[in-house]
C-alpha positions as semicolon CSV with decimal commas, in nm:
position;residue;x (nm);y (nm);z (nm)
1;M;0,787;-0,546;-0,278
2;F;0,697;-0,855;-0,178
3;D;0,846;-0,795;0,203
4;F;0,611;-0,485;0,220
5;L;0,289;-0,733;0,148
6;E;0,395;-0,978;0,372
7;E;0,417;-0,681;0,661
8;I;0,080;-0,608;0,540
9;G;-0,057;-0,929;0,607
10;N;0,087;-1,018;0,978
11;K;-0,048;-0,703;1,081
12;A;-0,366;-0,724;0,935
13;S;-0,542;-0,858;1,263
14;D;-0,410;-0,540;1,455
15;L;-0,510;-0,239;1,207
16;F;-0,633;-0,046;1,436
17;S;-0,647;-0,021;1,783
18;V;-0,644;0,293;2,063
19;K;-0,442;0,358;2,375
20;K;-0,669;0,506;2,611
21;G;-0,976;0,543;2,414
22;Y;-1,164;0,797;2,181
23;S;-1,467;0,987;2,267
24;P;-1,647;1,329;2,125
25;E;-1,452;1,479;2,421
26;T;-1,103;1,403;2,305
27;P;-0,905;1,695;2,179
28;A;-0,846;1,658;1,835
29;E;-0,468;1,657;1,869
30;D;-0,484;1,363;2,090
31;E;-0,264;1,067;1,928
32;D;-0,585;0,860;1,984
33;A;-0,781;1,078;1,764
34;Q;-0,556;1,141;1,483
35;K;-0,530;0,765;1,458
36;T;-0,945;0,721;1,459
37;G;-0,967;1,020;1,203
38;Q;-0,706;0,815;0,975
39;A;-0,919;0,541;1,021
40;M;-1,258;0,664;0,950
41;N;-1,114;0,856;0,632
42;T;-0,991;0,524;0,501
43;L;-1,350;0,370;0,544
44;G;-1,503;0,676;0,410
45;Y;-1,647;0,824;0,719
46;F;-1,426;1,131;0,742
47;G;-1,310;1,383;0,551
48;K;-1,547;1,423;0,261
49;N;-1,597;1,744;0,149
50;G;-1,325;1,931;0,376
51;E;-1,471;1,865;0,664
52;S;-1,326;1,932;0,996
53;E;-1,173;1,746;1,345
54;F;-1,541;1,872;1,430
55;A;-1,698;1,597;1,254
56;L;-1,499;1,321;1,369
57;P;-1,764;1,228;1,661
58;K;-2,024;1,254;1,361
59;S;-1,832;1,000;1,175
60;V;-1,745;0,760;1,478
61;M;-2,134;0,729;1,486
62;A;-2,199;0,703;1,152
63;F;-1,967;0,397;1,154
64;Q;-2,156;0,258;1,465
65;Q;-2,492;0,274;1,322
66;D;-2,374;0,153;1,021
67;H;-2,213;-0,176;1,205
68;N;-2,498;-0,216;1,491
69;L;-2,288;-0,111;1,744
70;K;-2,412;0,145;2,023
71;V;-2,452;0,472;1,919
72;D;-2,210;0,701;2,113
73;G;-1,921;0,803;1,979
74;K;-1,692;0,614;2,164
75;I;-1,405;0,370;2,137
76;N;-1,302;0,187;2,432
77;K;-0,938;-0,005;2,407
78;G;-1,000;-0,377;2,337
79;G;-1,415;-0,261;2,302
80;P;-1,662;-0,358;2,028
81;T;-1,615;-0,047;1,844
82;Q;-1,249;-0,053;1,823
83;K;-1,246;-0,424;1,665
84;A;-1,537;-0,364;1,440
85;I;-1,308;-0,058;1,338
86;S;-0,988;-0,291;1,250
87;N;-1,168;-0,570;1,127
88;A;-1,323;-0,343;0,875
89;L;-0,957;-0,180;0,767
90;Q;-0,862;-0,549;0,731
91;A;-1,193;-0,590;0,478
92;K;-1,037;-0,315;0,256
93;T;-0,650;-0,477;0,306
94;P;-0,581;-0,726;0,000
95;Q;-0,474;-1,021;0,054
96;K;-0,106;-1,090;0,058
97;Q;-0,225;-1,374;-0,241
98;Q;-0,391;-1,184;-0,459
99;S;-0,157;-0,868;-0,384
100;T;0,108;-1,110;-0,518
101;E;-0,059;-1,235;-0,832
102;D;-0,154;-0,882;-0,892
103;A;0,199;-0,762;-0,875
104;L;0,346;-1,045;-1,096
105;K;0,039;-0,968;-1,338
106;G;0,180;-0,643;-1,362
107;L;0,549;-0,712;-1,415
108;L;0,433;-0,908;-1,700
109;N;0,223;-0,662;-1,849
110;H;0,514;-0,424;-1,840
111;N;0,660;-0,281;-2,153
112;L;0,986;-0,386;-2,111
113;Y;0,848;-0,797;-2,077
114;Q;0,653;-0,742;-2,390
115;K;0,919;-0,580;-2,565
116;K;1,122;-0,872;-2,430
117;D;1,418;-0,712;-2,264
118;P;1,627;-0,962;-2,155
119;A;1,731;-0,809;-1,825
120;Y;1,393;-0,695;-1,776
121;Q;1,309;-1,077;-1,823
122;K;1,528;-1,204;-1,596
123;Y;1,412;-0,966;-1,326
124;V;1,067;-1,102;-1,413
125;Q;1,155;-1,435;-1,396
126;K;1,410;-1,372;-1,011
127;Q;1,071;-1,256;-0,889
128;Y;0,864;-1,535;-0,983
129;K;1,114;-1,749;-0,820
130;R;1,076;-1,522;-0,496
131;A;0,688;-1,550;-0,514
132;Y;0,679;-1,910;-0,602
133;P;1,026;-2,102;-0,499
134;G;1,052;-2,431;-0,758
135;D;1,080;-2,476;-1,091
136;V;0,943;-2,229;-1,352
137;Q;0,770;-2,365;-1,630
138;Y;0,729;-2,222;-2,007
139;D;0,477;-2,283;-2,272
140;E;0,532;-2,362;-2,624
141;T;0,593;-1,960;-2,677
142;G;0,878;-1,912;-2,386
143;K;0,597;-1,753;-2,167
144;M;0,597;-1,874;-1,810
């Protein structure tokens, strides 16, 4: 689980890129069009109400308008729209520390932990040690 979270953090800077670029004339089956559609969907600009691939150029233009970019429906490799999409996706990605803490809190709230299942408690302690190396401290009730 923690390897996955670290991988997300490492790739946050390049969450979106195009190989050749995207324009309204790019065929829907093109890899850059597919990636653009996925990004627009993730950001809430595409795929609502069963929209087809024909709505993708409008989605890109709406994104550009919302982010004060040149509204032309084009995404150039390394250009401002590509960078803005990558930054917007990064902003939607939970930060590693926050995700780790949330995951650990979820383990503590699990029924098996609440019922003091010894095997599960040992598992939770192991996960805490992986996330926070060093001595684990307990309060007077025996909780970490």
